[in-house]
N, C-alpha and C positions, 0 to 999 in steps of 0.2 A: 301293816300300817303304812310303810313307806310308799308302796304302790298306790294305795288309796289316796294318800296326800298328793302325790305327783299327779294322779288322774284328776283329782278335785280342782287343783289350781291350774291345770292345763286345759281342762274341758268344761268346767262348771263355773268357777269363780275367778274373776279378773282382779287379782290383788293390786295391780297397778293403779286402779281407780278407787281403791278403798278409802282414800283420804279426801274424797271430794264432798262427802256429806258433812253435816255439822259435827257429828261425833268424831269422824275421821280428822277433820280440820283441827279440832281442839286436841285430839290425841297426838297428832303430829307436832303441834306447837309445844305442847306440854312435855312430850318425850324429849324433844330437842332441848327444851329449857333444862330438864333434869340432866341430860347427858353433858351439856355445856357447863353446868354447875360443877361437875366433878372432873371433867377433862379440861383442865385449865391450860396446860402446856401441850406442845406438840407430842402426840402419842401414836404408837403403832397399835392399830385397832383391828379386830376381826368382828364383823357383823354377821353372826350366825343366824340363819333363818331370816336374812335381811331382804328377801324377796327381790324386787326390782331396784332396790338401793335408795329408797326414799331418805333414809337416815345416813347411809354411806356417803352419798353425794354431798349432803349438807355438812357432814363432818370433814370431808375432804376440802370443801370450800374454806373451812376454818384452819386448814393447814395440817390436819392429821393425816397420817399414812394409813389408809384404810383398805382392808381386804374384805370383799363381799363373798359370802358363802351361803349357798342354799341347795336344798335337795331337788328343787324343781328346775330342770334345764331351761324351760321357756323363760323363767324369771331372770336367769343369768344372761340369756340371749337378749332380752329386752334391756337389761342394764347396760350391756355393751353398746347397744344402739343409742341409749340415752347419753352415755359417755361420749360417743362419737358426735352426736348432735349438739351437745352443750359445751364440749371441750373440757369437761370436768373429768380429770383422770383419777382412776383408782389404781392401787398398787397390785391388785389381783382380783380375778373373777373365778370363783371355784364352785363346782358342782360336787356335792358329797353328802355323807351322813354325819350328823353332829355327834354321833356316838363313836366315831372313828376319824379323828382329824389328822390329815396327812401333813402335820407340822411338827417340828422338833419341840422338845420341852423348852419352857422359858422363852417363848418367841414374842409374845405380845404384852403391851402395857395395859390393854383393856380388852375384855371380851363382852360382846353384847349377844344375848341369847333371846330370840323372840319365839318363833313358832314351835320349836321342838318341845318346849315345856308344856304347851297346851294341846299338842297333837299326839303326844305319847301318853298312853293311858297306864302303862306299867311303871310302877315306881322305880324298880331296879334299872329299867332302861333310861328313865329320866336321870337317875343318879350317874349312869355312864356318861350322859351328856355333860353333867356338872363336873364330873371328875376329869373329863377330857378338857373342859374349859380351864379347870385348875391346873392341869398339866402344862398346857401351852402358855399360861400366864407367867410372866416374870414374877419373882418374889416382890410382894408389895403391890402387885397388879390388881386391877379392879374389875369386878364382875357386875354386869347389869342383867339380871334374870327377870324377864317379863312374864307375867301370868294373867290369866283371865280369872276374875273373882267368882267364887262359888255362887253368888247371887245375881250374876250378870243377867241371866235369862229372866229372872223375876223382875228386875228393874226395867229391862227392855219390854217385857210384857205389859207392865203398867203404863209405860210411856206410849206404846203402840196400841193399847187397849186390847191386847190379846189374852190377858191373864184370866179373863172370865170364860174363855173358851176351854172346854173340858179337856180336849186333846193336848192343847198347849200347857194347861195346868199340870196334867199328868207328866209331861215331859220335864218341866222345870222342877216338879216335886222329886223326880228321880235324880235330877242334877243336885238339888239341895242335899239330899240324903247321901249320895254316893260320890259326887264330884264328876260324874260321867255323863256325857251327852252321847246317846247311841246313834244319832244321825251321822252318816258318812261325811268325812273320812274317819275321824275319831277325835274325841275332845276330852280333855281333863281340865276341870275348873278348880282352882286352888282356894283354900282358906289361907290367910296370911301366915298363921302359925304353922300350917303344913309346909308352906314354901320355906319358911325360916328353918324348919327341921331338916328338910331335904338339903338345903344349902350347907347347913352345919355338918351333915353327914359326909359331904364332899370335902370337909376340912377347911372351909372358908371361915374367916373371922370378921369381927367388926360389922356384923350384919345389921342392916336397917331396911325397913320396908316403907316405901312411899307410894301413896295413891297417885295415879296419873291424871285421869280426867275428873273423877268424882261425879257428883250428881248434877253438875251445872249443865250438862248437855240436854237435860230434860226441860230447861227453861223454854217457855212458850216463844215461838217465832225465833228460835235461836239461829236458824239459817240466815235470816235477814240481818239479825243483829251482829253477826260475825263480820258482815261487810263493813261495819263502821269501826275504824281503827281504835277509837277510844273505848268503845264498848267491848271490842275484842280483848283489849288489855284487862278490862274489868272482869271478863269471863275467866281469863287465865289466872287472875289473882284469887278468884274463888277456888279454883282447882288447887292452887298452891296453899291457900288457907287451910284446906281440908286434907292435905297430903299425908298427915299423920294419922288419918282415919281411913285406911285403905279398904276396909270392909264395906264402906258405903258407896263405892264406885264400881265401874265395870272392870277395871284393870288396875294392876299395881306392879311395881318393880322392886325386886330385892337387890340391894346394893351391898357388896361384900368385898373383902380383900383376901388375897393369898398371903399367908404368913411367910 
């Protein structure tokens, strides 16, 4: 899996530009909204699967001590360049596997986990990621575990008018039944209750699940409407309104505490 992920993000997909379309813009703003809601004071944060540091740099600007961690070397190289160009410093740039974090126990106030939980298809391996997150968190520390919703492919297919194509329908039918997308590199799409159970198995407590984007990204002409500051805020408030219904959106985050 690891080699496939590294190859995909190195040679096929440019993660640095993912937040440029309408969905990506809403996702970025909503994710930051949720992170800032819980990270009220200066925190020591590790952003695991943080790619080129979209969230790391924003949190650093808020005064947090942020370490960026990703399995794809080109992501970390790009983040270093962004840091040099913008003058926004991070406390660490790390290449590695989320299943084996080279940090002591009780190091961080907050752990953000993005890509590993939707690129690792084996539950035991995902649990190793979550247990490592638990280990490096300080007592009372907070976890943000992001997942792709089991029905994301169906929603995308409806929006893009792909759902009536037989091949696409067969693909998402498999996803709905199994949570697995067979297209390289490898994907696991969670149900909210499945994510809840996995996080609980890693000994986290006070678990809550929040939808990130919700269905608002399917609004007609949403790209243009996001350019209007007032409308942008209205779009975000719809996502926030529906955050307690994570099953109706593309993605969600599980927020939990180390006891």
